N, C-alpha and C positions, 0 to 999 in steps of 0.2 A: 655288589648290590647292598645298600644299607638297610638296617632294620626299620620297621615302621610301627610305632613312632621311634625316633632315635633315642629318646629318653622317656621313661615312664612318667616323670614329673611334669612333662609338657604334652602328654598324650592328647589332651583336649584340643590342642591347636593343630593336630594332624588328622588327615582323613585318608582312608584307603579307597581310591577310585578304581573301578574295574579297568577303564581304558588307560588312565594315566599312572596308575600305581599310587605310591605314597605321595600325598600332596600336603604341603604346609599351608595353613591359613594365610591368605594374601595380605591381610592387615589385621591390626588388633581391633580397631573401632568400626571398620567397614563403612565409615561415614554415618553411622547410626549413633544416636544419643543413648546413654546409659540411664539417665534420669529423665523424667518428663519435664516439659517446659515450665510447668507450674512451680517445680522446685527451683529452677533457675531464676525465674522472676521473683520468687519469694526471697531467695538469698540476696539478689541484687537490690530489690526495692525494700525488703524487710530490714536487712542490715543497714542499708543506706539511710532509711528513715530513723531507725533506732539510734545510729551514731549521730545523725543530724540533731535529734532531740536531746539525747543524753549529753553530748559534748556541749551543746548550747546551754543546757541546764547546769553543767559543771562551771561554765564561764560565769553564769548568773550567780551561782553560789559564791564564787570567789569575789565577785563585785559586791554582793550583798553582805557577806559575813567577814571577808578579809579586807575589804576596802579598796580594791583595785579600781583605778580611774581609767575608763575606756577612751583614751585619747588616740590620736593618730600614731604617736610614738609607741604606745602600748600595743596597738593593733599590729605594727610592723616589727617591733623588737621585743615584745613580751616583757617590757620593763627592764631589760638587760640584767636580769637577776635570777636566772635559771640555774639550779644546782646540778652537781656532778651526775647523779643518778638519772635525772630526767634528760639531761643533755646526752648521756650515753644511750639511753633508751630511744631518744629521737634519732640519733645517728644510726643505730641499728635498724630502726623502722624506715628511715629515709633511704638507707642503702639496700634495704630488702625490696628489690623490684620483683616484677613477674619473672624476669630473667634469672634472678637469684634462685628461685624455686624451680624454674623450668629448664633454663639453659644449662645449669650446673649438672642436672641429671642427664641432659642430652650428651654432654662431653664425657660423663661417666659411661654412658651407653656406647659412645664411640671409641674411647681410649682406655677404659678400665680405671684402675685406682688413681692414675696420674691426673685424670680429668677433674674430679672434685678438688684435689689438692691444688692444682694450678688455678682453678677458678677462684678458690678461697684465698690463697696466698697472693695471687695476682691482683686481687681487688681489696685486700686488707691493708696493704702497706701505704696506699694513698691516704687512707683515713688516719693512720698512725702519724704519717709525715705532715698531714694538713694541720695537726695539732700545733706545729711550729708556727704556721701562718695564723692560726687562731689566736695565739698569745701575742703575736706581733701586731695584730689589729688593735688589741687593748693598749699596746705601747705607743703605736704610731698613728692610729686613727680612731681614738676612743669614742667619737660621736658619729661615726659613719653609719649609714643604713644599708648600703650595698657595696659590692666590690667595685662597681663602675664609678661610684662617687669618689673612691680613692684614686682610681685611674685618672679621672678628670682633674682632681686636685694636684696630682703630680705631673702628668704629661699633657694636659690640655685637651681641647675639643676633638681634634682629629683622632687621637688615640682613644678617646672616650667612645666615639662612634664605632671604631673598629672593635673594641672589646664588648660594647653593647651588642653588636651583631653576633659575636661568638657566644656570648652568654645566652641570647635568645635562641641561637641555633642549638646549643646544648639542651636547654629546657624543652625545645620541640622534639629533639631526638629521644630524650629520656621519656617524655610523655608518650611518644609514639610507641616505644618499647613496652611501656606499662600497659597501654590499651591493646596493642597487637597481641601480646601474650594473654592478657586477661580475657579479651573477647574470643580468641581462638579456643581457649580451654572451656569457657562457659558454653560456647557453641557446640564443641565436641561432646561435652558431658550431658548437656541438657537440651540441646536443639534450639535454644533461644537464638533468634536471628542475630547474626554476627554484627550487623550494622546497628540493630536496636541495643545490643549489649554495649557497643562503643559509646553510645550516647547516655545510657542509663547508669553505667558504672560511676562516672564522675558526679552524678546528680547530688547524692547525699553529701559528698565532699564540698561541693560548691556552697551548700546551705550552711554547714557549720563553720566553714572558713569565712563566709560573709558575716556570720554572727560574731565570731570571736577572734578572727585574725590569727596571728602566729601562736598565741597561747592556746587557742582552740585546737590548732593542728598538733601542738605538743601534747596536749591531754589526750587527743584521739590517737596520736602515735603511740603513746604508752599503752593504751588499751589494746590497740592492734598488735603491738609487740608482744603483749602477754598472750594473746590468742595464738599468734604465730608460733611462739615458743612452746606452748602447751601441745599444739598439734605436732610440732617437730619432735618433742620427746616421745609422744605416742608412737609415731612412725619408726623412730630409731629403735625403741625398745621392742616394738612389734617385729621388726625384721631380724634383730639379733638375739631376742630372748623368748618372745611369746608366740610367734606364728607357727602353726603346724606345717606350713609349706616351706619355711626356711628355719627361723628360730634359733640359729647359733652361727658363730663365725666359721666353725668347721664345715657345716653344711654349705654355707655360702662359698667357702674356698673350694670344696669338691665340685660344686656345680659350675663355678667359673672356669675351672680347669676343663671340665667335660665339654662345655659348649664351645670352647676355643680349640678343641682337639683337632689334630692334623688329619685324623682318619675320618672325620665327619663329612658326610655327603652334603654339599652345598649347591649343587647345580639344580636347575629346574627339573621336576616340580618339588624336590625335597625342600628347597628354599627359593625365595624370589629376590630379584635385584633390589639392593637397598636395605635388606634385612640383616640383622647381626647373625653371622653364621661362620663357624670355623676360626682359624687363626687371624689375628688382627694385623693388617699391613702396617709396618713401621714400628711395631712393638717387639721387644726382645723375645725371641722364641714364639712370637705370635700370641703372647699371653696377655690377658687382662690384668694379671697380678704382677705388674712391674712398673717402676718409675722410668725405665728406659724406653720411652715412647717418643718417637719423632713428632707425631701429630700432637701429642700432649704438650711437648715443649714449645712447639710453634704456637699453639693456642695460648700457652702461658705468656709468651712474649707479647702477642697481640693483646691479650687481656690486660697486662700491666700497662702498656702504652695507652690503650683505649680508656682505661678507667682513671688514669691520671687526668684525662680531659674531663670526664664526667664528675670528678670531685673538685678539682682546682678551678674549672671554668663554669661550674654550676653555682649560681648565686645562692641556691638553697643552703649550701654548706657554710657560706660566708654569713648568711642571715642567722644560722644557728650559733655560729661563733660569736656574733654580735650580741645575741640574746643571752649568752652565758655570763654568769658573774666571773670576774677575772680569776679568782682562785679555783674555779671549777672547769675552766675552759680546757686546759691541757689534759687534765685527768679524765674529763668526759670523753674527749676524742680518743685517747689511748684505750680506755675501758670499752668504749663503743666498738672500736676496731677489733679488739680481741674477742669480744662476745659475738660480733657479726661473723667472724671467721667460721664459727660453728654452724651457721645457718646453711651455707652451701656445702661445706665439708661434711658435716654429719648427715644432712638430709640426702645429698647425692650419693654418699658412701652407702646409704641405706636403700633409697628408692631407685637410684640410677643403676647401681650394681645389682639390685634386686631384680630389675627388669631383665638383665642378662642371665642371672642365676635361675630365673623361672622360664627362660627361653621364650619370652613373649614375642609374638610375630609383629613387632612394631616396624613400620616402614620408615625409610629415611625422611620422607615428607612429614609423617606424623611427628618424628623426633624433632625436626627443624621447627615445627609449630609448637613445640613445648609439651608434647603429650606423653613423654616417658613417665613422669611421676604419677599422673592420673591412671595410666595403664597399670602400673605396679600397685597402686592403692586399691584399684578395683580387683586385681588378681588376688590380693591378700585379704581384703575386707568386704568385697562386693560393693553394693550401693553406698553403704555407710562410709567406706573409704573415699569414694568420689565426693561425698558431701563434705567430709573433713578437709580434703584437699582443696575443694572449691572455696570453702570458708577461709582457709589459710591464704589462698591466692587473692581472694577479695580483700582481705586485710592488707596484704602487701601492696596491691595496686592502689587502693584508696589512700593509704597512709603516705606512700611516696608521691601520689598524685596531689595530695593537699600541700606537700612541701613545694612541689613545682608551681602550684597556684600562687603561693605566697612569694616565691622567688620572682616570678614574672610580674606579679602585682607591685612589688617594691621597686623593680626596675622601671616599670611604666610610671610609677608615682614619683620617685625621687630623681630618676635619671632622664626622664622625658618631660613630665609635667612640671616638676619643681625647677628643673635646670633650664629648660628651653621655652616653656609656655608661661608659667606664673611663678617666678622666683620668690615672690612675697606671699605665697599662698598660706592661708591660716590652717590651723590644725583640722578644723571641720572640713575644709575643702580637700585637704590631703586625704582624710579618712574617706570622703565620698569617692574620690578618684581611685583609691585603693580597692574599694568594694566593687566599683564599676569594672576595674581591670580583672578582678577575680571572676566576675560573671562572664565577661567577654572571652577570657582565655579558657574558662571552663567549657563554654560552648564550642570554642575552636578545637579543644581536645577531641571531642567526639567527631567533628568533621574531618580532622586529620586522620584519625584511625580508619574512618570509612574510605578515604582516598587511598591510603596505603593498602588496605585490604583489597580494594578494587584492583590496585596495581600488582597485587600478588607478592608484596614484600613480606618476608617472614621475620619473626623475632630474631632468629639466629643470624640472618643477613644484617639486620640493623645493628645488632650487638657488635659484630665484627667491624662494621664500617664506621662506627662512631669515632674511633681514634684517628682515622684518616681525615675526617672533616673538622675535628675540633682540637686534635692533639697539638697543633702548632702553637696554640695560645698558652700551653701549660707553663713552659719555662719563663716566657716574658711576664706572666702574671705572678710567678713566684719571685722573679727578680724585683718586682715592684716594691715588695716589703723587705726583701733580704739583701739587696745590693744597691748601695748608694750611687754607683757609677752608671747604672742602667738608664739609658736616655730615651727620649720620646720617639726619635727617628727609628731606632731599633724596635721599639714597642709597636710601631705601625707596620714596618716592613716585615718583621719576623713572622707574626701570625699569618699575614696575607700571603707572603711568599711560600711559607711552609705548607699552607693549605693547598695552594695551587699546584705546587710540585708534588705533594702527596697524592692528590687526585690523578695527576698526569702519570705518575709512576704506577699507581694502582691499575689504571686502565691499560697502560702500555704492557705491563707484565702479564695481565689477563690475555691481551691480544697475542702476545708472543707465545705464552704457554699453551693456550687452548684454541687459538685461531679465531675466536669469536667473543664478543662482549655482550653478556646478558646477565640477568639476575643470578643464574646458576653459577656461571664461570667467575663473575666478580666476587662471589661469596666464598670462594675457595681459599685455602690457607696461604699459598705462596703470594698471590697478589695482595691479599690483605696485610700480610706481614711486611712486604716491601712498602706499601703505601703508609702504614702506621709508623714505621721507623723513619722514613723520609720526612713525614709531616712533623713529628715531635722534635727530631734532631735538627732539621733545617730551621724551624721556628726559633729554637734556642741559640743555634750557631749564628744566625743573622743578627739577632739582638745583641749577642755577646760581642761580635766583631764591631758593630756600630758603636757600642758603649765603650769599648777599649780605645777606638779611634777618637771619639768625641764624648768623653765622660761627663756625666751631669753633676757629680759630687753633691748629691741632694741631702738635705738635713731633715726632711719630713715635717718642715714647719707648716706648709700649706695643708697637709693632710690632718694635722692636729687642729686646724682652724675650721674644719667641717662642723657645721652647726646643727643642733636639733631644732625641730619645729616648735615644740612646746618646751619651755625651760622649766622642767620639773626637778625638784630636789631629789637626789639619789637616796635610796634607802640603804645603800651599802656604806660601811665605814670607810673613812678616808684611806686607811692602810691597805685596802684592796687595790688601790691604784698607785701605790708607791713603786717607783721605778726599780728599786733593789729587789722587791718581792717579785715583780714581773720578770726581771732578768733571771732570778733563781728558777722561776717556773719555766722559762724558755730553756735554760740549761737542763732541767729535768726532762722535758719532753724531747729535746734533741737527743739526750743520752738514751732514754728508753725507746723512743721511736726508731732510732738507728739500730739499737740492739735487737729489737723484735723484727725489724725489717731483714737484717742479716740472718737471724735465726730462721725466719719463715721462708725466705726466698733463696738463700744460699746454703746454709748448714743442713737444714732438714733434707732437701733433695740430694745434696752431696752424700750425706750419710746413708741414704737409701739406695744409691747407685751400686755400691759394691755387692749388695744383696742379690742384684740381678732379678731373677724371678723369685717372688716371695715364697717362703716356706709356710706351712700351716701355722706354725708358732708365730712367725713374724706378721702374718696377716691378722691373726687373732689379736696381737698387740696393737696393730693399726686400727682394728675395729674398736678395741677398748678405748683408745684415744678419742675416736670419733664419738662414741657413746658418752664418755666422761666429759669431754669438752662441751658437747651439746647440753648435757644435764646441768653442769655447774654454771655455764654461761646463762642458761635459762633462769636458774634460781637467782643469780645475781641481778640480772636485768629486771626481774619481776619484783624482788624484795627491796633493792636499794632505793628507788624513788619513793617508795612508801615509808621507809625508815627515815629518810631525809626530810620528808614533808609531814611527818606524824603530828607535829605541833599545829600546823595549818589545818590538817584533817580534823584534829580535836576541836579546834576553834569553830570550824564549820558545823560540826555535829552539835557542839554546845549551842551555837546560834540557832540551829534548826529546831532543837528540842527545848529551847528556853522560850518564855513568853515573847511572841513576836512584837507585841505592843511595847514591852519593856525594851527590846532591842532598838525599836524606833526612837524611843525617848533617849536612850543612851547615845544613839547616833546623832540625834538632834543636839544633845549637850556637847558632844564631841565637836560638832560643826561650830557651835557658839564659842566654845573654848578656843578652837583653832583660829576663829576670826579675831577673838580678843588677843591671843598671842601674836597674831600677825599684825594687829594694830598697835601693839605696845611700842615697837621701834618708831612708828610714825608719830604716836602721841608724845613720846619722849623727845623726838626731834622738834615737834611743834612747841613743846614746853620750853626747850632750850632756846629756841628762836625768840619766843615771847619774853623770856628772861633777859636775853641779850638786848632786845628792843627797850625793855624797861630800864636797864642799866644805862643805855645810851641816852634815854630821855632824862633820867636823873642827872647824868653828867652834864647834859646841855643846860638843864635848869639851874644847876649849881653854878655853871659858867656865867649864865645871864645874871644871877644874883650877885656874884662876886665882882662883876665888871664895874657897877656904880660905886662900890666901896673903894675899889682901887683908884677910881677917878677922884673921889672925895679926899682920900689920903694924899693924893698927889697935889 
């Protein structure tokens, strides 16, 4: 007979019942909200309105005092002049989904220390390696607006339609995950209707994206990123240094050992099915403190495959690469990837492991819906913890959501409207269609979340399934810019065949393993692993075989001929586009991208395997890495964009606090000077033409006069 409660630190979650004896609380949330609905609506609508107004104001300031021209090119590409710090911040913000905050802690709760590591490493390497694609865009398609424009220029209409379908599918899956996670947590914490939350969360995003396009999403992403990292640092330091319930790595270590003890009573009513209790199946010695975890490793492979799809096939990352200045592209993606690693790794090593160390009675269903971090935040800080986490989550969902809006908007505008409906569309028409697409997809986001919530689809299921559905397009889309032999036939057959075979494998393995096919069985590790691997490998293999048999031997001539809508003069110096400089940048990102990929995915886990079960000293070292990476990464991503843009910020403040009438006069003079300068070449050309006419006239008159003299002399 076990003692009741089994641990003094979790006594509040156990009750002594006369008839049943010691009984563990059946769930953490009991389906009840911690905060009242007013708080939920205040955060959703208040933050939404604030960011809509504030971001629109920043865009107006840039237009008013920096002189940005709000054309369709500017709306969709932010002037192609974004610096390293802001690009890195955008990548971090864009890649920080609801799943980054919620699902990473879920896998920590399931597998222990290996969960946060495999989540972070399995989703960082794609961003590091995408830096290679980003610099190749600058070399081979410098005027492109979307990835599908490049596909059409190289492989033609059929391939264009195939990849357009996969890109839209990716955007829909990512959007679904954002809103499923966001609405579930808002509902659990505040009681706000889950369907109302699905529609209200995207509302503010739609407003500022309509107003300022890609630049507005970049500015909002930076502010969101700052808030996410501030909250991240608060939680990390709270768990490992400040909390009276945990407060140090040694306490965390001892608790994690205790809750997974073999002697612990885990049958009913001491614990309930689906709650974390006792040794972990598939982990070395049943411990949470080991990298030798079968479940963790399988999740890591699924994570790597699935996330290649959501980076390489998500037009949002291509749009960010297009917006970056050439000298910033590769550095921005590398820095963004390394800083992003800290978000799931540091946060889940704190809140995910914290849920286990506090022995919280979280159920499997609550964990699958992303409720592990809010449970830990509430246990440590009460209502203020839930408000902090809700704020962090809202920032993540809206920031990544704005990126998806622009990604879909640019596909609709350039790959459907400009390609198939109105090839000669003016800049004004393009801008109008872009804004209409933002509005329509924004409304669709809410409807999609409602449908999926009705169907009972969880964030965890959607996260694992994405690789099966879109993974087959990863290698063909990489071949597009990296391999001159890659042909159109393989580009069409590879993604389609890979997707179909991936889905068939996924469902077949589910049926064989579990005897039935439903949301529960299809979401388990074995079918997901099989489906993910078949999808990505088949897509690449089919394309490679077709290309070796019938090589294209392409020279990227047609991709370089993609045109802009408005022919604006670039503000960047010509040396930014020099081929030698871009080749050096590619060599740099290839070297460091591969080095960090090998370090994060191979060397780090291999060096941890001989340790087996972590000692107290080794776990303390592990926790210190999590705290330090989170803190340093946060400092860099907050400070660097400000340092790089300090001159622009000064100009804006100078403009704001200088006499506005004077600024108007200066602007008026600038316009007049500009028009004079622009007219000088035309005036010079007219003058030369008139001079030429005069010479011809004089010559003809001379000829007329000299003719009679010649006749008289003769």
